[in-house]
C-alpha positions as CSV (number, residue, x, y, z in Angstrom):
1,M,-15.1,-14.1,14.1
2,V,-16.4,-12.3,17.2
3,I,-18.7,-15.2,18.1
4,A,-15.9,-17.7,17.6
5,A,-13.5,-15.6,19.7
6,L,-15.9,-15.3,22.6
7,G,-16.5,-19.1,22.6
8,L,-12.8,-20.1,22.4
9,S,-11.7,-17.5,24.9
10,Y,-14.1,-18.8,27.5
11,M,-13.3,-22.4,26.7
12,F,-9.5,-22.1,26.9
13,F,-9.0,-19.2,29.4
14,G,-12.2,-19.2,31.5
15,N,-12.8,-15.5,30.7
16,L,-13.4,-13.2,27.8
17,R,-10.1,-11.2,28.0
18,A,-8.6,-13.1,25.0
19,A,-11.7,-12.5,23.0
20,L,-11.6,-8.8,23.8
21,T,-8.1,-8.5,22.4
22,V,-9.2,-10.3,19.2
23,I,-12.2,-8.0,18.9
24,T,-9.9,-5.0,19.5
25,G,-7.7,-5.9,16.6
26,L,-10.8,-6.5,14.4
27,L,-12.3,-3.1,15.2
28,V,-9.0,-1.4,14.6
29,G,-8.8,-3.0,11.2
30,V,-12.4,-1.9,10.3
31,L,-11.7,1.7,11.5
32,I,-8.5,1.8,9.4
33,G,-10.6,0.8,6.4
34,V,-13.1,3.6,7.1
35,V,-10.4,6.2,7.4
36,T,-8.7,5.0,4.2
37,E,-12.0,5.4,2.4
38,I,-12.3,9.0,3.6
39,Y,-8.9,9.8,2.2
40,T,-9.1,8.0,-1.1
41,S,-12.8,8.1,-2.2
42,G,-14.1,10.8,-4.6
43,D,-17.1,11.2,-2.3
44,F,-15.0,13.0,0.4
45,R,-13.2,16.3,0.5
46,F,-9.6,15.1,0.3
47,V,-9.9,13.7,-3.2
48,K,-12.1,16.7,-4.2
49,K,-9.3,19.0,-3.0
50,V,-6.7,17.2,-5.1
51,A,-9.1,17.6,-8.1
52,E,-9.5,21.3,-7.4
53,Q,-5.8,21.8,-7.1
54,S,-5.5,20.3,-10.6
55,E,-7.0,23.5,-12.0
56,T,-3.7,25.3,-11.4
57,G,-1.4,22.7,-13.0
58,S,0.2,19.3,-12.4
59,A,2.7,20.6,-9.8
60,T,-0.1,21.5,-7.4
61,T,-1.8,18.2,-8.2
62,V,1.3,16.3,-7.1
63,I,1.9,18.5,-4.0
64,S,-1.7,18.1,-2.9
65,G,-1.6,14.3,-3.3
66,I,1.6,14.0,-1.3
67,A,0.0,16.1,1.4
68,V,-3.1,14.0,1.5
69,G,-1.0,10.8,1.8
70,M,1.1,12.2,4.6
71,Q,-1.9,13.4,6.5
72,S,-3.6,10.1,6.1
73,T,-0.9,8.3,8.2
74,A,-2.0,10.1,11.4
75,V,-5.3,8.4,12.3
76,P,-4.4,4.8,11.3
77,I,-1.2,5.0,13.4
78,L,-3.1,6.3,16.4
79,L,-5.6,3.5,15.9
80,V,-2.8,0.9,15.8
81,C,-1.3,2.5,19.0
82,A,-4.7,2.4,20.8
83,G,-5.1,-1.3,19.7
84,I,-1.6,-2.1,21.0
85,L,-2.3,-0.4,24.4
86,I,-5.7,-2.0,24.9
87,A,-4.5,-5.5,23.9
88,N,-1.4,-5.2,26.1
89,S,-3.4,-4.1,29.1
90,L,-5.7,-7.1,28.7
91,M,-3.2,-9.9,28.0
92,G,0.3,-8.5,27.6
93,L,2.4,-9.2,24.6
94,Y,0.3,-12.3,23.9
95,G,-2.7,-10.0,23.6
96,I,-1.0,-8.0,20.9
97,A,-0.5,-11.2,18.9
98,L,-4.2,-12.0,19.4
99,A,-5.1,-8.5,18.2
100,A,-3.1,-9.2,15.1
101,V,-5.1,-12.4,14.6
102,G,-8.2,-10.4,14.8
103,M,-7.1,-8.1,12.0
104,L,-5.9,-11.0,10.0
105,S,-9.2,-12.7,10.3
106,T,-10.5,-10.4,7.6
107,T,-7.9,-11.8,5.1
108,G,-10.6,-13.4,2.9
109,I,-12.6,-10.2,2.2
110,T,-9.4,-8.1,2.2
111,V,-8.0,-10.2,-0.7
112,A,-11.3,-10.1,-2.5
113,I,-11.7,-6.3,-2.4
114,D,-8.0,-5.9,-3.3
115,A,-8.5,-8.0,-6.4
116,Y,-11.7,-6.1,-7.3
117,G,-9.8,-3.0,-8.4
118,P,-7.7,-4.6,-11.2
119,I,-10.7,-6.5,-12.4
120,A,-12.8,-3.3,-12.8
121,D,-9.8,-1.5,-14.4
122,N,-9.3,-4.3,-17.0
123,A,-13.1,-4.4,-17.7
124,G,-12.8,-0.7,-18.6
125,G,-9.9,-1.4,-20.9
126,I,-11.7,-4.3,-22.6
127,A,-14.8,-2.0,-23.1
128,E,-12.6,0.6,-24.7
129,M,-10.7,-1.8,-26.9
130,A,-13.9,-3.5,-28.0
131,G,-15.3,-0.2,-29.1
132,L,-18.4,-0.5,-26.9
133,D,-20.8,2.4,-26.2
134,E,-19.5,5.3,-24.2
135,S,-22.1,4.6,-21.5
136,V,-20.3,1.3,-20.8
137,R,-17.0,3.0,-20.3
138,N,-18.7,5.5,-17.9
139,I,-20.0,2.6,-15.8
140,T,-16.6,0.8,-15.7
141,D,-14.9,4.1,-14.8
142,K,-17.2,4.4,-11.8
143,L,-16.4,0.8,-10.8
144,D,-12.7,1.5,-11.3
145,S,-13.0,4.5,-8.9
146,V,-14.6,2.2,-6.3
147,G,-11.8,-0.3,-7.0
148,N,-9.1,2.2,-6.2
149,T,-10.7,2.8,-2.8
150,T,-11.2,-0.9,-2.0
151,A,-7.6,-1.6,-3.0
152,A,-6.4,1.1,-0.6
153,I,-8.7,-0.3,2.1
154,G,-7.3,-3.8,1.6
155,K,-3.7,-2.5,1.8
156,G,-4.7,-0.6,5.0
157,F,-5.8,-3.8,6.6
158,A,-2.6,-5.5,5.5
159,I,-0.3,-2.7,6.7
160,G,-2.0,-2.5,10.1
161,S,-1.9,-6.3,10.7
162,A,1.7,-6.3,9.5
163,A,2.6,-3.8,12.2
164,L,1.0,-5.8,15.0
165,T,2.5,-9.1,13.6
166,A,6.0,-7.5,13.4
167,L,5.7,-6.4,17.0
168,A,4.9,-9.9,18.1
169,L,7.8,-11.3,16.0
170,F,10.1,-8.7,17.5
171,V,9.2,-10.0,20.9
172,S,10.1,-13.5,19.8
173,Y,13.5,-12.3,18.6
174,A,14.2,-10.4,21.8
175,E,13.5,-13.6,23.8
176,A,15.6,-15.7,21.5
177,V,18.7,-13.5,21.9
178,K,18.0,-12.6,25.6
179,L,17.4,-9.0,24.7
180,T,15.5,-7.3,27.6
181,T,15.6,-3.7,26.5
182,I,16.5,-1.5,23.5
183,D,18.7,1.2,25.0
184,I,18.7,4.3,22.7
185,L,21.8,5.5,24.6
186,N,23.7,2.6,23.1
187,A,25.5,3.7,20.0
188,H,25.0,0.3,18.3
189,V,21.2,0.6,18.8
190,I,21.2,4.1,17.4
191,V,23.1,3.0,14.3
192,G,20.6,0.1,13.9
193,L,17.7,2.4,14.1
194,F,19.1,4.7,11.4
195,I,19.9,1.7,9.2
196,G,16.5,0.2,9.6
197,G,14.8,3.5,8.8
198,M,17.1,4.0,5.7
199,L,16.4,0.5,4.4
200,T,12.7,1.3,4.0
201,F,13.4,4.3,1.8
202,L,16.1,2.4,-0.1
203,F,13.7,-0.5,-0.7
204,S,11.0,1.8,-1.8
205,A,13.3,3.6,-4.2
206,M,14.5,0.3,-5.7
207,T,10.9,-0.9,-6.3
208,M,9.8,2.5,-7.7
209,E,12.8,2.6,-10.0
210,S,12.0,-1.0,-11.2
211,V,8.5,0.2,-12.2
212,S,10.1,3.1,-14.1
213,K,12.6,0.8,-15.9
214,A,9.8,-1.6,-17.0
215,A,7.6,1.3,-18.2
216,H,10.5,2.8,-20.2
217,E,11.2,-0.6,-21.9
218,M,7.4,-1.0,-22.5
219,I,7.1,2.4,-24.1
220,G,10.0,1.7,-26.3
221,E,8.4,-1.5,-27.5
222,V,5.0,0.2,-28.1
223,R,6.7,3.0,-30.2
224,R,8.6,0.3,-32.2
225,Q,5.3,-1.4,-33.0
226,F,3.7,1.9,-34.0
227,R,6.7,2.7,-36.2
228,E,6.9,-0.7,-37.9
229,K,3.1,-1.2,-38.1
230,P,1.4,2.1,-38.8
231,G,-1.8,0.3,-39.4
232,I,-2.2,-0.3,-35.6
233,L,-3.5,3.2,-35.2
234,E,-5.8,2.8,-38.1
235,G,-7.1,-0.5,-36.9
236,T,-5.8,-2.5,-39.9
237,D,-2.9,-4.2,-38.0
238,K,-3.0,-6.0,-34.6
239,P,-0.5,-5.1,-31.9
240,D,1.9,-7.7,-30.5
241,Y,0.5,-8.0,-27.0
242,A,2.6,-11.0,-26.1
243,T,5.9,-9.1,-26.3
244,C,4.6,-6.4,-24.0
245,V,3.3,-8.9,-21.5
246,S,6.7,-10.7,-21.6
247,I,8.5,-7.4,-20.9
248,S,6.3,-6.8,-17.8
249,T,6.6,-10.3,-16.5
250,A,10.4,-10.5,-16.9
251,A,10.8,-7.1,-15.3
252,A,8.6,-8.1,-12.3
253,L,10.9,-11.0,-11.6
254,H,14.3,-9.6,-12.5
255,E,13.9,-6.3,-10.7
256,M,13.1,-8.0,-7.3
257,Y,16.5,-9.8,-7.1
258,L,18.4,-7.0,-5.5
259,P,15.6,-5.8,-3.1
260,G,15.0,-9.4,-2.1
261,L,18.7,-10.0,-1.4
262,M,18.9,-6.8,0.5
263,A,16.0,-7.8,2.7
264,V,17.7,-11.0,3.7
265,A,21.3,-9.8,3.9
266,A,20.9,-6.5,5.8
267,P,19.6,-8.0,9.1
268,L,22.3,-10.8,8.9
269,V,25.2,-8.3,8.3
270,T,24.0,-5.9,10.9
271,G,23.5,-8.6,13.5
272,L,26.9,-10.3,12.8
273,I,28.9,-7.1,12.7
274,L,27.2,-4.9,15.3
275,G,25.4,-7.4,17.5
276,P,21.9,-8.3,18.6
277,E,21.2,-4.8,20.0
278,A,21.9,-3.2,16.7
279,L,19.7,-5.7,14.9
280,G,16.9,-4.9,17.4
281,G,17.3,-1.3,16.5
282,L,17.2,-2.1,12.8
283,L,14.0,-4.0,13.2
284,T,12.5,-1.2,15.2
285,G,13.5,1.5,12.7
286,A,12.2,-0.6,9.7
287,L,8.9,-1.2,11.5
288,V,8.2,2.4,12.2
289,T,9.3,3.9,8.8
290,G,7.9,0.9,6.8
291,V,4.3,1.3,8.2
292,L,4.3,5.0,7.7
293,M,5.8,4.9,4.2
294,A,3.3,2.2,3.1
295,I,0.3,4.1,4.3
296,F,1.5,7.3,2.7
297,M,2.3,5.6,-0.7
298,S,-1.0,3.7,-0.8
299,N,-3.3,6.6,0.1
300,S,-1.5,9.2,-2.0
301,G,-1.9,6.9,-5.0
302,G,-5.5,6.3,-4.4
303,A,-6.2,10.0,-4.0
304,W,-4.5,10.9,-7.3
305,D,-6.2,8.2,-9.2
306,N,-9.7,9.0,-7.9
307,A,-9.1,12.7,-8.4
308,K,-8.7,12.0,-12.1
309,K,-11.8,9.9,-12.1
310,Y,-13.7,12.7,-10.3
311,I,-12.7,15.2,-13.0
312,E,-13.7,12.8,-15.7
313,E,-17.2,12.6,-14.3
314,G,-17.6,16.2,-15.4
315,H,-16.2,18.3,-12.6
316,H,-13.6,21.1,-13.1
317,G,-14.0,21.0,-16.8
318,G,-14.2,17.2,-17.4
319,K,-12.1,15.2,-19.8
320,G,-9.8,17.1,-22.0
321,S,-9.6,20.1,-19.7
322,A,-6.4,21.6,-18.3
323,A,-7.4,20.2,-14.9
324,H,-7.8,16.8,-16.4
325,K,-4.4,16.9,-18.0
326,A,-2.9,17.8,-14.7
327,A,-4.7,15.0,-12.9
328,V,-3.4,12.6,-15.5
329,V,0.1,13.6,-14.5
330,G,-0.8,12.9,-10.9
331,D,-2.2,9.5,-11.9
332,T,1.0,8.7,-13.7
333,V,3.0,9.5,-10.6
334,E,0.8,7.3,-8.5
335,I,1.5,4.1,-10.5
336,P,5.2,3.7,-9.5
337,L,4.4,5.2,-6.0
338,R,1.4,2.9,-5.1
339,T,2.3,-0.3,-7.0
340,P,5.4,-1.3,-5.0
341,Q,4.2,0.0,-1.6
342,G,3.5,-3.5,-0.2
343,P,7.1,-4.6,0.3
344,P,8.1,-1.6,2.5
345,S,5.3,-2.4,4.9
346,I,6.4,-6.0,5.1
347,F,10.1,-5.3,5.2
Protein backbone atom coordinates (compact mmCIF):
# COMPACT_ATOMS: atom_id res chain seq x y z
CA MET A 1 0.00 0.00 0.00
CA VAL A 2 2.84 2.36 0.84
CA ILE A 3 4.60 1.66 -2.46
CA ALA A 4 1.38 2.14 -4.46
CA ALA A 5 0.59 5.38 -2.61
CA LEU A 6 4.03 6.82 -3.32
CA GLY A 7 3.77 6.02 -7.02
CA LEU A 8 0.20 7.30 -7.46
CA SER A 9 0.88 10.44 -5.44
CA TYR A 10 3.82 11.41 -7.64
CA MET A 11 1.90 10.48 -10.80
CA PHE A 12 -1.25 12.53 -10.07
CA PHE A 13 0.03 15.36 -7.86
CA GLY A 14 3.71 15.68 -8.75
CA ASN A 15 4.68 15.34 -5.07
CA LEU A 16 4.44 12.90 -2.18
CA ARG A 17 2.06 14.84 0.06
CA ALA A 18 -0.93 12.65 -0.82
CA ALA A 19 1.12 9.53 -0.15
CA LEU A 20 2.15 10.86 3.25
CA THR A 21 -1.50 11.32 4.24
CA VAL A 22 -2.29 7.74 3.20
CA ILE A 23 0.74 6.46 5.13
CA THR A 24 -0.35 8.50 8.15
CA GLY A 25 -3.73 6.79 8.18
CA LEU A 26 -2.09 3.39 7.74
CA LEU A 27 0.30 3.99 10.66
CA VAL A 28 -2.51 5.24 12.89
CA GLY A 29 -4.45 2.06 12.18
CA VAL A 30 -1.44 -0.16 12.95
CA LEU A 31 -0.77 1.70 16.21
CA ILE A 32 -4.42 1.39 17.24
CA GLY A 33 -4.06 -2.36 16.70
CA VAL A 34 -0.96 -2.46 18.91
CA VAL A 35 -2.68 -0.48 21.67
CA THR A 36 -5.76 -2.71 21.46
CA GLU A 37 -3.59 -5.80 21.92
CA ILE A 38 -2.02 -4.28 25.03
CA TYR A 39 -5.44 -3.76 26.62
CA THR A 40 -7.03 -7.07 25.61
CA SER A 41 -4.26 -9.70 25.53
CA GLY A 42 -3.54 -11.94 28.50
CA ASP A 43 0.17 -11.28 28.01
CA PHE A 44 -0.16 -7.72 29.36
CA ARG A 45 -0.94 -6.26 32.76
CA PHE A 46 -4.46 -4.95 32.08
CA VAL A 47 -6.02 -8.38 31.53
CA LYS A 48 -3.89 -9.81 34.35
CA LYS A 49 -5.27 -7.09 36.64
CA VAL A 50 -8.86 -8.05 35.75
CA ALA A 51 -8.00 -11.67 36.50
CA GLU A 52 -6.47 -10.67 39.84
CA GLN A 53 -9.57 -8.65 40.73
CA SER A 54 -11.64 -11.80 40.16
CA GLU A 55 -10.25 -13.21 43.39
CA THR A 56 -12.50 -10.83 45.35
CA GLY A 57 -15.71 -11.61 43.47
CA SER A 58 -17.65 -10.92 40.31
CA ALA A 59 -18.43 -7.29 41.23
CA THR A 60 -14.76 -6.32 41.20
CA THR A 61 -14.30 -8.28 37.98
CA VAL A 62 -17.01 -6.24 36.27
CA ILE A 63 -15.74 -2.94 37.70
CA SER A 64 -12.16 -3.67 36.66
CA GLY A 65 -13.21 -4.63 33.13
CA ILE A 66 -15.25 -1.46 32.73
CA ALA A 67 -12.29 0.61 33.94
CA VAL A 68 -9.95 -1.08 31.44
CA GLY A 69 -12.39 -0.41 28.61
CA MET A 70 -12.77 3.25 29.53
CA GLN A 71 -9.02 3.71 29.91
CA SER A 72 -8.40 2.06 26.55
CA THR A 73 -10.22 4.87 24.71
CA ALA A 74 -7.53 7.46 25.47
CA VAL A 75 -4.60 6.42 23.26
CA PRO A 76 -6.65 5.40 20.17
CA ILE A 77 -8.51 8.72 20.23
CA LEU A 78 -5.25 10.65 20.59
CA LEU A 79 -3.83 8.69 17.66
CA VAL A 80 -6.88 9.49 15.54
CA CYS A 81 -6.56 13.17 16.51
CA ALA A 82 -2.87 13.17 15.53
CA GLY A 83 -3.70 11.52 12.23
CA ILE A 84 -6.39 14.11 11.49
CA LEU A 85 -4.07 17.03 12.27
CA ILE A 86 -1.19 15.64 10.19
CA ALA A 87 -3.42 14.77 7.22
CA ASN A 88 -5.16 18.15 7.39
CA SER A 89 -1.85 20.02 7.46
CA LEU A 90 -0.65 18.13 4.41
CA MET A 91 -3.71 18.29 2.13
CA GLY A 92 -6.63 19.76 4.07
CA LEU A 93 -9.92 17.93 4.33
CA TYR A 94 -9.08 15.90 1.24
CA GLY A 95 -6.04 14.65 3.12
CA ILE A 96 -8.26 13.40 5.94
CA ALA A 97 -10.24 11.38 3.40
CA LEU A 98 -6.98 9.93 2.05
CA ALA A 99 -5.91 9.02 5.58
CA ALA A 100 -9.17 7.10 5.92
CA VAL A 101 -8.29 5.30 2.69
CA GLY A 102 -4.95 4.37 4.24
CA MET A 103 -6.69 2.81 7.23
CA LEU A 104 -9.27 1.08 5.05
CA SER A 105 -6.50 -0.42 2.90
CA THR A 106 -6.06 -3.04 5.63
CA THR A 107 -9.66 -4.24 5.22
CA GLY A 108 -8.61 -7.65 3.88
CA ILE A 109 -6.44 -8.62 6.84
CA THR A 110 -8.86 -6.90 9.25
CA VAL A 111 -11.75 -9.07 8.08
CA ALA A 112 -9.53 -12.15 8.20
CA ILE A 113 -8.36 -11.66 11.81
CA ASP A 114 -11.85 -10.66 12.89
CA ALA A 115 -13.23 -13.94 11.54
CA TYR A 116 -10.42 -15.93 13.15
CA GLY A 117 -11.87 -15.51 16.65
CA PRO A 118 -15.23 -17.25 16.04
CA ILE A 119 -13.47 -20.00 14.07
CA ALA A 120 -11.15 -20.79 16.99
CA ASP A 121 -14.04 -20.53 19.46
CA ASN A 122 -16.17 -22.98 17.48
CA ALA A 123 -13.20 -25.33 17.11
CA GLY A 124 -13.04 -25.50 20.91
CA GLY A 125 -16.75 -26.23 21.09
CA ILE A 126 -16.43 -29.03 18.54
CA ALA A 127 -13.50 -30.51 20.48
CA GLU A 128 -15.53 -30.52 23.68
CA MET A 129 -18.70 -31.94 22.11
CA ALA A 130 -16.69 -34.64 20.34
CA GLY A 131 -15.14 -35.72 23.63
CA LEU A 132 -11.58 -35.20 22.43
CA ASP A 133 -8.61 -35.30 24.77
CA GLU A 134 -8.26 -32.45 27.26
CA SER A 135 -5.00 -31.43 25.61
CA VAL A 136 -6.93 -30.55 22.44
CA ARG A 137 -9.24 -28.25 24.40
CA ASN A 138 -6.22 -26.59 26.03
CA ILE A 139 -4.83 -25.77 22.59
CA THR A 140 -8.13 -24.42 21.27
CA ASP A 141 -8.55 -22.30 24.43
CA LYS A 142 -5.22 -20.65 23.71
CA LEU A 143 -6.24 -20.09 20.10
CA ASP A 144 -9.55 -18.66 21.30
CA SER A 145 -7.68 -16.26 23.57
CA VAL A 146 -5.68 -15.05 20.59
CA GLY A 147 -8.93 -14.79 18.65
CA ASN A 148 -10.42 -12.47 21.26
CA THR A 149 -7.46 -10.14 20.84
CA THR A 150 -7.47 -10.25 17.03
CA ALA A 151 -11.21 -9.54 17.01
CA ALA A 152 -10.66 -6.48 19.19
CA ILE A 153 -7.80 -5.35 16.93
CA GLY A 154 -9.99 -5.74 13.85
CA LYS A 155 -12.74 -3.71 15.47
CA GLY A 156 -10.19 -1.06 16.45
CA PHE A 157 -9.21 -0.65 12.80
CA ALA A 158 -12.88 -0.45 11.78
CA ILE A 159 -13.72 2.10 14.47
CA GLY A 160 -10.75 4.34 13.66
CA SER A 161 -11.43 4.30 9.93
CA ALA A 162 -15.13 4.92 10.60
CA ALA A 163 -14.20 8.06 12.53
CA LEU A 164 -12.10 9.46 9.68
CA THR A 165 -14.65 8.45 7.06
CA ALA A 166 -17.48 10.03 9.06
CA LEU A 167 -15.52 13.27 9.22
CA ALA A 168 -15.08 13.27 5.45
CA LEU A 169 -18.80 12.56 4.95
CA PHE A 170 -19.65 15.33 7.40
CA VAL A 171 -17.67 17.78 5.26
CA SER A 172 -19.66 16.64 2.21
CA TYR A 173 -22.90 17.26 4.12
CA ALA A 174 -21.74 20.73 5.18
CA GLU A 175 -20.95 21.64 1.57
CA ALA A 176 -24.31 20.30 0.34
CA VAL A 177 -26.35 22.41 2.78
CA LYS A 178 -24.00 25.44 2.65
CA LEU A 179 -23.07 25.00 6.31
CA THR A 180 -19.80 26.82 6.98
CA THR A 181 -19.60 26.55 10.78
CA ILE A 182 -21.14 24.68 13.67
CA ASP A 183 -21.91 27.41 16.20
CA ILE A 184 -22.22 25.92 19.70
CA LEU A 185 -23.88 29.17 20.82
CA ASN A 186 -26.78 28.27 18.56
CA ALA A 187 -29.52 26.56 20.60
CA HIS A 188 -30.47 24.28 17.71
CA VAL A 189 -26.88 23.06 17.41
CA ILE A 190 -26.69 22.34 21.14
CA VAL A 191 -29.94 20.38 20.94
CA GLY A 192 -28.57 18.43 17.97
CA LEU A 193 -25.36 17.63 19.86
CA PHE A 194 -27.29 16.24 22.81
CA ILE A 195 -29.60 14.22 20.57
CA GLY A 196 -26.66 12.77 18.64
CA GLY A 197 -24.87 11.80 21.84
CA MET A 198 -28.04 10.28 23.25
CA LEU A 199 -28.73 8.24 20.13
CA THR A 200 -25.46 6.33 20.50
CA PHE A 201 -26.41 5.24 24.02
CA LEU A 202 -29.98 4.45 23.00
CA PHE A 203 -28.78 2.43 20.02
CA SER A 204 -26.33 0.53 22.22
CA ALA A 205 -29.04 -0.16 24.78
CA MET A 206 -31.37 -1.52 22.11
CA THR A 207 -28.76 -3.87 20.65
CA MET A 208 -27.67 -5.08 24.11
CA GLU A 209 -31.27 -5.70 25.10
CA SER A 210 -31.74 -7.62 21.87
CA VAL A 211 -28.91 -9.97 22.85
CA SER A 212 -30.52 -10.40 26.28
CA LYS A 213 -33.92 -11.23 24.78
CA ALA A 214 -32.46 -13.77 22.37
CA ALA A 215 -30.44 -15.37 25.17
CA HIS A 216 -33.53 -15.57 27.41
CA GLU A 217 -35.51 -17.32 24.68
CA MET A 218 -32.58 -19.64 23.93
CA ILE A 219 -32.21 -20.62 27.60
CA GLY A 220 -35.94 -21.36 27.76
CA GLU A 221 -35.62 -23.67 24.76
CA VAL A 222 -32.59 -25.47 26.21
CA ARG A 223 -34.36 -26.01 29.52
CA ARG A 224 -37.41 -27.35 27.68
CA GLN A 225 -35.26 -29.87 25.85
CA PHE A 226 -33.54 -30.96 29.07
CA ARG A 227 -36.95 -31.35 30.71
CA GLU A 228 -38.55 -33.31 27.87
CA LYS A 229 -35.42 -35.27 26.91
CA PRO A 230 -33.50 -36.11 30.10
CA GLY A 231 -31.32 -38.45 28.07
CA ILE A 232 -29.51 -35.41 26.59
CA LEU A 233 -27.46 -35.04 29.77
CA GLU A 234 -26.68 -38.74 29.75
CA GLY A 235 -25.74 -38.83 26.08
CA THR A 236 -28.58 -41.14 25.03
CA ASP A 237 -30.69 -38.44 23.31
CA LYS A 238 -29.58 -35.83 20.77
CA PRO A 239 -30.44 -32.15 21.31
CA ASP A 240 -32.54 -30.26 18.77
CA TYR A 241 -29.89 -27.87 17.49
CA ALA A 242 -32.04 -26.59 14.60
CA THR A 243 -34.56 -24.89 16.90
CA CYS A 244 -31.81 -23.08 18.81
CA VAL A 245 -30.20 -21.89 15.59
CA SER A 246 -33.60 -20.73 14.33
CA ILE A 247 -34.18 -18.72 17.52
CA SER A 248 -30.81 -17.00 17.14
CA THR A 249 -31.28 -16.23 13.45
CA ALA A 250 -34.82 -14.90 13.83
CA ALA A 251 -33.82 -12.71 16.78
CA ALA A 252 -30.82 -11.31 14.90
CA LEU A 253 -33.10 -10.10 12.11
CA HIS A 254 -36.18 -9.08 14.10
CA GLU A 255 -34.39 -7.15 16.83
CA MET A 256 -32.66 -4.85 14.34
CA TYR A 257 -35.89 -3.45 12.89
CA LEU A 258 -36.30 -0.66 15.45
CA PRO A 259 -32.62 0.35 15.71
CA GLY A 260 -32.37 0.39 11.92
CA LEU A 261 -35.49 2.52 11.62
CA MET A 262 -34.19 4.88 14.29
CA ALA A 263 -30.85 5.30 12.51
CA VAL A 264 -32.68 6.40 9.35
CA ALA A 265 -35.50 8.43 10.93
CA ALA A 266 -33.60 10.39 13.60
CA PRO A 267 -31.46 12.48 11.18
CA LEU A 268 -34.45 13.10 8.92
CA VAL A 269 -36.72 14.24 11.74
CA THR A 270 -34.02 16.41 13.31
CA GLY A 271 -33.11 18.04 10.00
CA LEU A 272 -36.72 18.70 8.96
CA ILE A 273 -37.86 20.06 12.32
CA LEU A 274 -34.77 21.86 13.66
CA GLY A 275 -32.86 22.60 10.46
CA PRO A 276 -29.46 21.76 8.95
CA GLU A 277 -27.50 23.29 11.84
CA ALA A 278 -29.17 20.96 14.33
CA LEU A 279 -28.53 17.99 12.04
CA GLY A 280 -24.87 18.99 11.88
CA GLY A 281 -24.82 19.01 15.67
CA LEU A 282 -26.49 15.58 15.75
CA LEU A 283 -23.88 14.11 13.41
CA THR A 284 -21.09 15.62 15.51
CA GLY A 285 -22.51 14.30 18.78
CA ALA A 286 -23.07 10.84 17.33
CA LEU A 287 -19.54 10.75 15.88
CA VAL A 288 -17.83 11.62 19.17
CA THR A 289 -19.87 9.39 21.47
CA GLY A 290 -20.14 6.55 18.94
CA VAL A 291 -16.38 6.12 18.54
CA LEU A 292 -15.74 6.28 22.28
CA MET A 293 -18.57 3.88 23.10
CA ALA A 294 -17.45 1.38 20.47
CA ILE A 295 -13.83 1.30 21.68
CA PHE A 296 -14.96 0.98 25.30
CA MET A 297 -17.39 -1.86 24.61
CA SER A 298 -14.99 -3.78 22.40
CA ASN A 299 -11.96 -3.60 24.68
CA SER A 300 -13.87 -4.23 27.91
CA GLY A 301 -15.29 -7.38 26.36
CA GLY A 302 -11.91 -8.58 25.17
CA ALA A 303 -10.36 -7.96 28.59
CA TRP A 304 -13.10 -9.90 30.42
CA ASP A 305 -12.96 -12.84 28.02
CA ASN A 306 -9.19 -13.17 28.12
CA ALA A 307 -9.10 -12.70 31.90
CA LYS A 308 -11.22 -15.84 32.14
CA LYS A 309 -8.90 -17.64 29.73
CA TYR A 310 -5.88 -16.47 31.76
CA ILE A 311 -7.35 -17.97 34.94
CA GLU A 312 -8.21 -21.20 33.11
CA GLU A 313 -4.53 -21.57 32.23
CA GLY A 314 -3.87 -22.19 35.93
CA HIS A 315 -3.47 -18.71 37.40
CA HIS A 316 -5.35 -17.55 40.52
CA GLY A 317 -6.62 -21.05 41.26
CA GLY A 318 -7.46 -22.18 37.73
CA LYS A 319 -10.76 -23.72 36.59
CA GLY A 320 -13.38 -24.22 39.27
CA SER A 321 -11.87 -21.69 41.67
CA ALA A 322 -13.74 -18.72 43.12
CA ALA A 323 -11.76 -16.41 40.84
CA HIS A 324 -12.77 -18.48 37.82
CA LYS A 325 -16.46 -18.31 38.76
CA ALA A 326 -16.18 -14.51 39.06
CA ALA A 327 -14.40 -14.33 35.70
CA VAL A 328 -17.21 -16.37 34.12
CA VAL A 329 -19.63 -13.68 35.27
CA GLY A 330 -17.45 -11.04 33.60
CA ASP A 331 -17.33 -13.15 30.44
CA THR A 332 -21.13 -13.39 30.51
CA VAL A 333 -21.39 -9.60 30.74
CA GLU A 334 -19.01 -9.11 27.83
CA ILE A 335 -21.14 -11.01 25.34
CA PRO A 336 -24.05 -8.51 25.18
CA LEU A 337 -21.58 -5.64 25.65
CA ARG A 338 -19.08 -6.52 22.91
CA THR A 339 -21.29 -8.31 20.38
CA PRO A 340 -23.40 -5.27 19.33
CA GLN A 341 -20.66 -2.63 19.62
CA GLY A 342 -20.22 -2.32 15.83
CA PRO A 343 -23.43 -0.37 15.09
CA PRO A 344 -22.70 2.45 17.59
CA SER A 345 -19.36 3.11 15.91
CA ILE A 346 -21.02 3.28 12.48
CA PHE A 347 -24.14 5.18 13.55
